[in-house]
C-alpha positions as CSV (number, residue, x, y, z in Angstrom):
1,M,-15.5,5.7,-1.9
2,A,-13.3,5.9,-4.5
3,L,-12.3,2.2,-5.5
4,F,-8.7,2.4,-7.7
5,E,-5.9,-0.6,-8.5
6,V,-2.6,-0.5,-9.7
7,E,-0.7,-3.2,-10.9
8,R,2.8,-3.5,-11.9
9,T,5.3,-6.6,-12.7
10,V,8.9,-6.6,-11.7
11,R,12.2,-9.1,-11.9
12,A,12.8,-9.5,-8.2
13,P,12.5,-12.2,-5.7
14,E,9.3,-12.0,-4.4
15,V,10.1,-12.1,-0.6
16,A,12.1,-8.9,-1.2
17,V,9.1,-7.3,-2.4
18,W,6.8,-7.9,0.3
19,E,9.6,-6.6,2.6
20,R,9.6,-3.6,0.3
21,L,6.1,-3.4,0.1
22,T,5.5,-3.5,3.9
23,D,8.3,-1.3,4.7
24,W,5.5,1.1,6.0
25,P,8.3,4.1,6.8
26,A,9.7,3.6,3.4
27,H,5.9,5.0,2.3
28,G,6.2,8.2,3.9
29,G,8.9,8.9,1.4
30,R,7.3,8.6,-1.5
31,V,3.9,9.6,-0.9
32,P,4.3,13.7,-1.3
33,L,3.9,15.8,1.7
34,T,3.8,12.7,4.3
35,R,5.7,10.8,6.7
36,I,5.0,7.7,8.8
37,V,4.8,7.8,12.6
38,G,3.8,5.5,15.3
39,V,4.5,2.6,13.6
40,S,3.7,-0.4,16.4
41,E,6.1,-2.8,17.4
42,P,6.2,-5.1,15.9
43,A,5.3,-3.2,12.5
44,D,4.3,-6.2,10.5
45,G,1.3,-8.9,11.2
46,V,-2.0,-8.8,12.0
47,G,-2.7,-6.0,14.3
48,A,0.1,-3.9,13.3
49,R,-0.6,0.0,13.3
50,F,0.8,3.1,12.3
51,T,-0.2,6.7,11.1
52,A,0.3,8.2,7.8
53,R,0.8,12.3,8.6
54,T,0.2,14.5,5.7
55,G,0.7,18.3,5.7
56,V,3.1,21.0,6.2
57,G,3.9,22.2,9.6
58,R,0.7,22.2,11.8
59,A,-1.8,21.9,8.5
60,G,-2.5,18.4,7.8
61,F,-4.6,15.4,9.2
62,D,-3.5,12.0,10.1
63,D,-4.4,8.4,8.4
64,P,-4.1,5.7,11.1
65,M,-4.2,2.3,9.8
66,E,-4.3,-1.0,11.2
67,V,-3.1,-4.4,9.6
68,V,-6.2,-6.6,9.7
69,E,-4.8,-9.4,7.5
70,W,-1.2,-10.7,6.7
71,T,-0.2,-13.9,4.5
72,P,3.7,-13.1,3.5
73,P,4.2,-14.8,0.2
74,A,5.5,-18.7,0.6
75,A,5.8,-21.6,-1.3
76,G,2.7,-23.3,-2.6
77,R,0.6,-20.0,-2.1
78,A,-1.0,-18.5,-4.5
79,A,-0.3,-15.2,-3.5
80,G,0.9,-13.0,0.0
81,R,-1.5,-10.5,0.8
82,C,-1.7,-7.5,3.3
83,R,-4.9,-6.0,4.1
84,L,-4.9,-2.7,6.0
85,V,-8.6,-0.6,7.3
86,K,-7.6,3.3,7.2
87,R,-9.3,4.3,10.8
88,G,-8.8,8.0,10.7
89,R,-11.4,10.7,10.6
90,V,-10.3,12.3,7.6
91,V,-9.7,9.4,5.2
92,R,-11.6,6.4,5.5
93,G,-11.5,2.9,3.5
94,W,-9.2,0.1,3.3
95,A,-5.6,-1.1,1.0
96,E,-4.7,-4.1,-0.1
97,I,-1.2,-5.2,-1.6
98,E,-0.9,-8.6,-3.0
99,V,2.0,-10.1,-4.2
100,Y,2.1,-13.1,-6.7
101,G,5.2,-15.4,-7.4
102,P,6.5,-15.9,-11.0
103,E,5.3,-18.7,-12.6
104,A,6.5,-22.1,-11.6
105,G,9.2,-23.1,-13.8
106,A,9.9,-19.8,-15.1
107,A,13.1,-19.2,-16.5
108,D,15.5,-16.8,-14.3
109,G,12.8,-16.4,-11.6
110,G,10.0,-14.9,-13.9
111,E,8.2,-11.6,-12.6
112,V,6.4,-10.9,-9.8
113,R,3.1,-9.1,-10.0
114,V,2.0,-6.5,-8.0
115,V,-1.6,-5.5,-7.3
116,W,-2.4,-2.7,-4.8
117,R,-6.3,-1.8,-4.5
118,E,-7.8,0.7,-2.3
119,E,-11.1,2.2,-1.5
120,L,-10.8,5.4,-0.6
121,G,-13.0,8.2,1.2
122,V,-12.4,11.5,2.0
123,R,-14.2,13.6,4.7
124,G,-15.8,16.4,3.0
125,V,-15.6,15.3,-0.7
126,P,-18.7,15.0,-2.4
127,R,-19.3,11.2,-4.0
128,A,-19.8,12.6,-7.3
129,L,-16.0,13.4,-7.3
130,D,-15.2,9.9,-6.6
131,P,-14.2,9.2,-10.4
132,L,-11.7,12.6,-10.0
133,V,-10.4,11.0,-6.3
134,A,-9.7,7.5,-8.1
135,W,-8.2,8.7,-10.9
136,T,-5.7,11.2,-8.9
137,A,-5.0,8.6,-6.2
138,R,-4.3,5.6,-9.3
139,Q,-1.4,8.4,-10.4
140,V,0.0,9.0,-7.1
141,F,0.0,5.0,-5.7
142,G,1.1,4.2,-8.8
143,R,4.1,6.1,-8.5
144,V,4.6,5.2,-4.7
145,L,4.3,1.5,-6.3
146,D,6.9,2.4,-8.5
147,G,9.5,4.2,-6.3
148,L,9.0,1.2,-3.6
149,L,9.8,-1.3,-6.1
150,R,12.9,0.4,-7.4
151,A,13.9,0.8,-3.8
152,R,17.1,-1.5,-2.8
């Protein structure tokens, strides 16, 4: 399994950042050749499910995910945290999104720090290629995170 992490800071309200990052359909607009389907109702909270469908036409694969931890940001809490488990046949692993609020007393709200951490395994890809998978995923998901954080 390839482990990678992407970190960003942004000047925006902590709750707004959380909402952007946990808007699952919005991820499909940022991940190349991917759309989000089958979003459960409700789409947030433990037990929420959705599938990232990646491909062109009939050629592709599904990456079904389930939210197994859901702790939105709140006053007095160190961070908001969401953990997803990938339950597909092609892509396995987990992803965590953490949103850290600004330092107490920061001028004009301060910066919110986001950490996206993921362990990713792709069926048929040898473990020897984990460093390449991690590097590629860090590039792709860094752009995804940048796009989601810019979204209004």
